[in-house]
C-alpha positions as CSV (number, residue, x, y, z in Angstrom):
1,M,-32.1,-16.4,255.9
2,K,-34.1,-19.6,256.0
3,K,-33.4,-20.1,259.8
4,Q,-34.5,-16.5,260.4
5,F,-37.8,-17.0,258.5
6,K,-38.5,-20.2,260.5
7,A,-37.8,-18.4,263.7
8,I,-40.3,-15.6,262.8
9,S,-43.0,-18.3,261.8
10,L,-42.6,-20.0,265.0
11,L,-43.1,-16.8,266.9
12,L,-46.3,-16.1,264.9
13,V,-47.6,-19.5,265.7
14,V,-47.0,-19.0,269.4
15,A,-48.6,-15.6,269.3
16,I,-51.8,-16.9,267.5
17,A,-52.0,-19.7,270.1
18,L,-51.8,-17.3,273.0
19,S,-54.5,-15.1,271.5
20,L,-56.8,-18.0,271.0
21,L,-56.2,-19.1,274.7
22,A,-57.1,-15.6,275.8
23,A,-60.2,-15.6,273.8
24,C,-61.3,-18.9,275.4
25,G,-60.6,-17.5,278.8
26,S,-63.3,-14.9,278.2
27,G,-66.0,-17.4,277.6
28,T,-68.2,-19.4,280.0
29,G,-65.2,-21.1,281.8
30,Q,-64.0,-20.4,285.2
31,S,-62.1,-17.3,284.2
32,G,-65.4,-15.3,283.8
33,P,-68.9,-15.2,282.5
34,K,-69.6,-14.9,278.8
35,T,-70.6,-11.5,277.8
36,S,-70.9,-9.5,274.6
37,S,-70.3,-5.9,274.0
38,A,-74.0,-5.6,273.1
39,S,-75.1,-7.0,276.4
40,D,-72.7,-4.6,278.2
41,T,-74.3,-1.6,276.7
42,K,-77.8,-2.2,275.6
43,V,-80.5,-1.0,277.9
44,Y,-83.7,-3.2,278.3
45,T,-86.8,-1.3,279.4
46,F,-89.9,-2.9,280.9
47,K,-93.5,-1.6,281.4
48,I,-94.9,-3.2,284.6
49,D,-98.6,-3.2,285.2
50,Y,-99.9,-2.6,288.7
51,P,-103.7,-2.5,288.9
52,N,-104.0,-1.2,292.4
53,S,-103.3,2.4,293.6
54,E,-100.0,3.9,294.7
55,N,-101.5,4.0,298.1
56,S,-100.9,0.3,298.8
57,A,-98.3,-1.9,300.5
58,V,-96.9,-3.6,297.4
59,Y,-96.4,-0.5,295.2
60,P,-93.3,0.9,296.9
61,V,-91.8,-2.6,296.9
62,L,-92.2,-2.8,293.2
63,V,-90.6,0.6,292.8
64,K,-87.7,-0.6,294.9
65,W,-87.5,-3.7,292.8
66,A,-87.1,-1.5,289.7
67,E,-84.3,0.3,291.5
68,Y,-82.8,-3.1,292.5
69,I,-82.5,-4.5,289.0
70,S,-81.3,-1.3,287.7
71,E,-78.5,-1.2,290.3
72,K,-77.6,-4.8,289.9
73,S,-77.3,-4.5,286.0
74,N,-75.5,-1.1,286.1
75,G,-78.5,0.5,284.4
76,R,-79.1,-2.0,281.7
77,L,-82.4,-3.1,283.2
78,K,-85.1,-0.3,283.5
79,A,-88.6,-0.9,284.8
80,T,-91.4,1.6,285.1
81,I,-94.3,0.6,287.4
82,Y,-97.7,1.9,286.1
83,A,-100.2,2.0,288.9
84,N,-104.0,2.4,288.9
85,G,-104.5,0.2,285.9
86,A,-102.8,2.7,283.6
87,L,-101.8,-0.1,281.2
88,G,-105.3,-1.8,281.1
89,K,-108.2,-3.1,283.1
90,L,-107.6,-5.5,286.0
91,P,-109.3,-8.6,284.4
92,D,-106.9,-8.1,281.4
93,C,-103.6,-8.1,283.3
94,V,-102.6,-11.8,282.5
95,N,-103.6,-11.7,278.8
96,N,-102.0,-8.3,278.3
97,C,-98.6,-9.7,279.7
98,I,-98.8,-13.0,277.7
99,G,-99.7,-11.0,274.5
100,G,-97.0,-8.5,274.9
101,V,-99.1,-5.5,275.6
102,T,-97.2,-5.2,278.9
103,D,-93.7,-6.6,279.8
104,G,-94.8,-7.6,283.2
105,F,-97.6,-7.3,285.9
106,W,-98.4,-7.8,289.6
107,S,-101.9,-9.0,290.4
108,G,-104.0,-11.5,292.4
109,V,-104.1,-15.1,291.3
110,T,-107.8,-15.9,292.1
111,I,-109.0,-12.9,290.2
112,Y,-108.6,-15.0,287.0
113,P,-110.8,-18.0,287.6
114,G,-109.7,-21.1,285.8
115,V,-106.4,-19.7,284.7
116,F,-104.4,-20.9,287.7
117,P,-106.7,-23.7,289.0
118,A,-104.2,-25.8,290.8
119,T,-102.5,-22.8,292.5
120,E,-105.9,-21.7,293.8
121,V,-105.8,-24.6,296.3
122,F,-103.9,-22.3,298.6
123,G,-106.7,-19.8,298.5
124,L,-109.3,-22.0,299.9
125,P,-110.8,-21.0,303.2
126,Y,-109.5,-22.2,306.5
127,M,-106.6,-24.3,305.3
128,G,-104.8,-23.9,308.6
129,A,-101.8,-21.8,307.7
130,N,-100.4,-19.8,310.6
131,N,-99.3,-16.7,308.5
132,Q,-98.5,-15.4,305.0
133,E,-95.0,-16.8,305.0
134,V,-96.4,-20.3,305.4
135,V,-98.6,-19.9,302.3
136,T,-95.7,-18.3,300.3
137,A,-93.3,-21.0,301.1
138,A,-95.8,-23.8,300.5
139,M,-96.9,-22.3,297.2
140,N,-93.4,-21.9,295.9
141,K,-92.4,-25.4,297.0
142,M,-95.3,-26.8,295.0
143,L,-94.2,-24.8,292.0
144,K,-90.6,-25.8,292.2
145,E,-90.7,-29.4,293.4
146,T,-93.8,-30.8,291.8
147,N,-95.3,-30.7,288.3
148,Y,-98.8,-29.8,289.6
149,L,-98.4,-26.1,288.7
150,T,-96.1,-26.4,285.7
151,K,-98.7,-26.2,282.9
152,E,-100.7,-23.2,284.2
153,W,-97.5,-21.1,284.6
154,S,-95.9,-22.2,281.3
155,N,-96.9,-19.0,279.5
156,L,-95.3,-16.6,282.0
157,K,-92.1,-16.0,283.6
158,V,-92.7,-16.2,287.3
159,I,-90.7,-13.7,289.3
160,A,-92.4,-14.3,292.6
161,L,-95.6,-16.0,293.9
162,H,-96.5,-14.7,297.3
163,S,-99.2,-14.2,299.9
164,A,-100.0,-11.4,302.3
165,T,-101.9,-11.2,305.7
166,A,-105.1,-13.2,305.7
167,S,-108.2,-11.4,304.6
168,P,-110.4,-10.1,307.4
169,I,-114.1,-10.2,307.0
170,L,-115.5,-6.6,306.9
171,F,-119.0,-5.6,307.9
172,S,-120.8,-2.3,307.3
173,A,-123.8,-3.7,309.2
174,Q,-124.0,-2.0,312.6
175,K,-124.0,-5.0,314.9
176,Q,-121.6,-7.3,316.6
177,I,-120.6,-10.4,314.6
178,K,-119.9,-13.2,317.2
179,S,-121.2,-16.2,315.5
180,A,-122.4,-17.6,312.2
181,A,-126.0,-16.8,313.3
182,D,-124.9,-13.1,313.3
183,M,-123.8,-13.3,309.6
184,A,-127.0,-14.9,308.4
185,G,-128.8,-12.9,305.7
186,L,-126.0,-10.4,305.2
187,K,-124.9,-9.6,301.7
188,L,-121.2,-10.2,301.7
189,R,-118.6,-10.0,299.0
190,I,-117.0,-13.2,298.0
191,S,-113.8,-13.9,296.0
192,N,-114.5,-17.0,294.0
193,A,-116.8,-20.0,293.7
194,Y,-115.2,-21.7,296.8
195,T,-115.8,-18.8,299.1
196,T,-119.2,-18.7,297.7
197,T,-119.9,-22.2,299.0
198,W,-118.3,-21.3,302.4
199,M,-120.4,-18.1,302.7
200,K,-123.6,-19.9,301.8
201,N,-122.9,-22.6,304.5
202,L,-122.7,-19.7,307.0
203,G,-126.2,-18.4,305.9
204,V,-124.7,-15.5,304.0
205,N,-126.0,-14.1,300.6
206,P,-122.8,-14.0,298.6
207,V,-122.3,-11.2,296.1
208,S,-119.6,-11.0,293.4
209,V,-118.0,-7.6,293.6
210,G,-114.8,-6.3,292.0
211,I,-111.9,-6.2,294.5
212,N,-111.6,-2.4,294.1
213,D,-115.3,-1.6,294.1
214,G,-116.0,-2.3,297.8
215,Y,-116.2,1.3,298.9
216,E,-118.8,2.4,296.4
217,Y,-120.9,-0.9,296.9
218,M,-121.0,-0.4,300.7
219,E,-121.6,3.2,300.4
220,K,-124.7,2.4,298.3
221,N,-125.7,-0.4,300.6
222,I,-125.5,-3.0,297.8
223,I,-123.3,-5.2,300.1
224,D,-123.0,-5.4,303.9
225,G,-119.1,-5.9,303.7
226,G,-117.3,-9.2,302.8
227,L,-113.9,-10.5,302.0
228,F,-111.5,-7.7,301.3
229,F,-107.7,-7.9,301.9
230,F,-105.9,-5.4,303.9
231,D,-104.5,-3.9,300.8
232,Q,-108.0,-2.9,299.7
233,L,-108.7,-1.7,303.3
234,Q,-105.7,0.7,302.7
235,S,-105.8,1.5,299.0
236,S,-109.6,2.0,298.9
237,A,-109.9,3.5,302.5
238,L,-112.7,0.8,303.4
239,Y,-112.2,1.6,307.0
240,E,-114.4,4.8,306.3
241,Q,-117.4,2.4,305.4
242,I,-117.3,-0.4,307.9
243,D,-118.4,-0.8,311.6
244,Y,-116.8,-4.2,312.3
245,L,-113.7,-6.1,311.3
246,L,-113.3,-9.7,312.1
247,T,-109.7,-10.9,312.0
248,A,-109.2,-14.5,311.1
249,N,-106.6,-16.8,309.3
250,A,-109.5,-17.6,306.9
251,I,-108.5,-16.6,303.3
252,Y,-105.0,-15.8,302.2
253,P,-104.5,-13.7,299.1
254,L,-102.5,-15.4,296.4
255,T,-100.5,-12.8,294.3
256,M,-98.2,-13.0,291.5
257,F,-95.4,-11.0,289.9
258,C,-94.7,-12.1,286.4
259,M,-92.8,-11.1,283.2
260,N,-93.6,-11.7,279.6
261,K,-91.9,-15.0,278.8
262,D,-90.4,-13.8,275.4
263,V,-89.2,-10.5,276.9
264,Y,-87.4,-12.5,279.6
265,N,-85.9,-15.1,277.2
266,K,-84.5,-12.4,275.0
267,L,-82.3,-11.1,277.8
268,P,-78.5,-12.0,277.9
269,D,-77.9,-14.8,280.5
270,D,-76.3,-12.4,283.0
271,L,-79.4,-10.2,283.0
272,K,-81.7,-13.3,283.3
273,K,-79.8,-14.2,286.4
274,I,-80.5,-10.7,287.9
275,I,-84.2,-11.1,287.2
276,D,-84.1,-14.7,288.7
277,E,-82.4,-13.4,291.9
278,S,-84.7,-10.4,292.2
279,G,-87.6,-12.7,293.0
280,D,-86.0,-13.8,296.1
281,W,-85.1,-10.3,297.0
282,F,-88.8,-9.3,296.4
283,L,-90.1,-12.1,298.7
284,K,-87.9,-11.0,301.5
285,Q,-89.4,-7.5,301.5
286,V,-93.1,-8.5,301.4
287,P,-93.9,-9.8,304.9
288,G,-92.5,-6.9,306.8
289,V,-94.4,-4.5,304.5
290,H,-97.7,-6.4,305.0
291,N,-97.2,-6.6,308.7
292,E,-96.7,-2.9,308.9
293,Q,-99.8,-2.4,306.8
294,V,-101.9,-4.5,309.2
295,K,-100.6,-2.4,312.1
296,N,-101.4,0.9,310.4
297,M,-104.9,-0.3,309.1
298,L,-105.9,-1.5,312.6
299,A,-104.9,2.0,313.9
300,K,-107.1,3.5,311.0
301,C,-110.0,1.3,312.2
302,Q,-109.6,2.6,315.8
303,E,-109.5,6.1,314.6
304,H,-112.8,5.5,312.6
305,K,-114.5,3.8,315.6
306,V,-114.5,0.4,313.9
307,T,-114.8,-2.6,316.2
308,V,-112.0,-5.1,315.6
309,A,-112.4,-8.5,317.1
310,A,-111.2,-12.1,316.5
311,P,-113.5,-15.1,316.5
312,D,-113.5,-17.2,319.6
313,S,-113.0,-20.9,319.5
314,A,-116.7,-21.7,318.9
315,F,-117.0,-19.2,316.1
316,S,-113.8,-20.5,314.6
317,A,-115.1,-24.0,314.7
318,E,-118.3,-22.8,312.8
319,L,-116.2,-21.0,310.2
320,T,-113.9,-24.0,309.7
321,A,-116.8,-26.6,309.4
322,A,-118.5,-24.3,306.8
323,A,-115.3,-24.3,304.8
324,K,-114.8,-28.1,304.4
325,P,-117.6,-28.5,301.7
326,A,-115.6,-25.9,299.8
327,W,-112.5,-28.1,299.9
328,Q,-114.4,-31.0,298.5
329,Q,-116.0,-28.9,295.9
330,W,-112.5,-27.8,294.7
331,I,-111.3,-31.4,294.7
332,D,-114.3,-32.5,292.6
333,T,-114.0,-29.6,290.1
334,M,-110.3,-30.3,289.6
335,K,-111.1,-33.9,289.0
336,S,-113.6,-33.0,286.4
337,K,-110.9,-31.0,284.7
338,G,-108.4,-33.9,284.5
339,Y,-106.4,-33.0,287.6
340,D,-105.7,-35.2,290.5
341,G,-107.5,-32.7,292.9
342,Q,-107.1,-34.9,296.0
343,A,-103.3,-35.3,295.5
344,I,-102.9,-31.6,294.9
345,F,-105.0,-30.7,298.0
346,D,-103.2,-33.3,300.2
347,T,-99.8,-32.0,299.1
348,A,-100.9,-28.4,299.9
349,V,-102.0,-29.4,303.4
350,K,-98.7,-31.3,303.9
351,Y,-96.7,-28.3,302.9
352,I,-98.7,-25.9,305.1
353,K,-98.2,-28.1,308.1
354,E,-94.5,-28.4,307.3
355,F,-94.0,-24.6,307.0
356,N,-96.3,-24.0,310.1
357,E,-93.3,-25.5,312.0
358,V,-90.9,-23.1,310.4
359,Y,-93.0,-19.8,310.6
360,K,-94.7,-20.1,313.9
361,G,-95.3,-16.4,314.5
């Protein structure tokens, strides 16, 4: 009887040991990722703020991004994109996300002066980038491989930092713009303090105008045009108000797609990974969308009898020379704020040159 009892006890010990080994196998080891029943079933919903209209290049990409994370998570991640500032005013996008009013947002970087000061180096005029992919790659390399941008992005979960096609300069004044002298005296919209300096050096009267207010201001002759990205040309139908469009690799838009940090941190690890990977997916979609947008907008300009031209070498030299004091202004301003502005600027130029060799188109 004792022998039988010992045999049964031995079998129980073996069974318990095997069950413990099986439990370990379902953890974070090589046999599979650690998941919980809650993370397998709970659905996480996000409200994403998009201040521009649905008639823009990026909106459809954001909608597809929502579909992407839903598919990858088997429906556990659900995002709704709210366009036209439905979740708040454009100037409040960043604070609304940090404060938890929204779960995420897409917006321009330089719209929020002083919030992302080091990142703004990539938005200085005439920095020499060949195209949007150069700026996107350079900006992300600085974010990932230096500590220059760490502090200013610490309150947000960055999904993607990216650029778009360089801003054209729009003119509602009915004349050809072939030199800096032709721009003198015009009232043109600027995007920040550094483009103000640049425009003043060209003899322009710079005017601060909201990015989405260009149509009304040109219609009322408050401004004669200015710096507006192709996204505004499309979403605000600015081609209806202009007579002349100057294409130049002058100012590249800096845009951000971010999440509330606490919302991200509360996700299970497997869902965090999907969000992380979704940034790379998003960045792959953007260049083609923007290039198609430019093609369509230039066709719209032709349809509305807008003259489209590129600056010749002499005009380009004037535009570049006028930009250089703005670079120094940025460096000096950053120094006054405790940053090594020269080092950040030099690194940005270095990365732009590096990626110009990669993205030559």
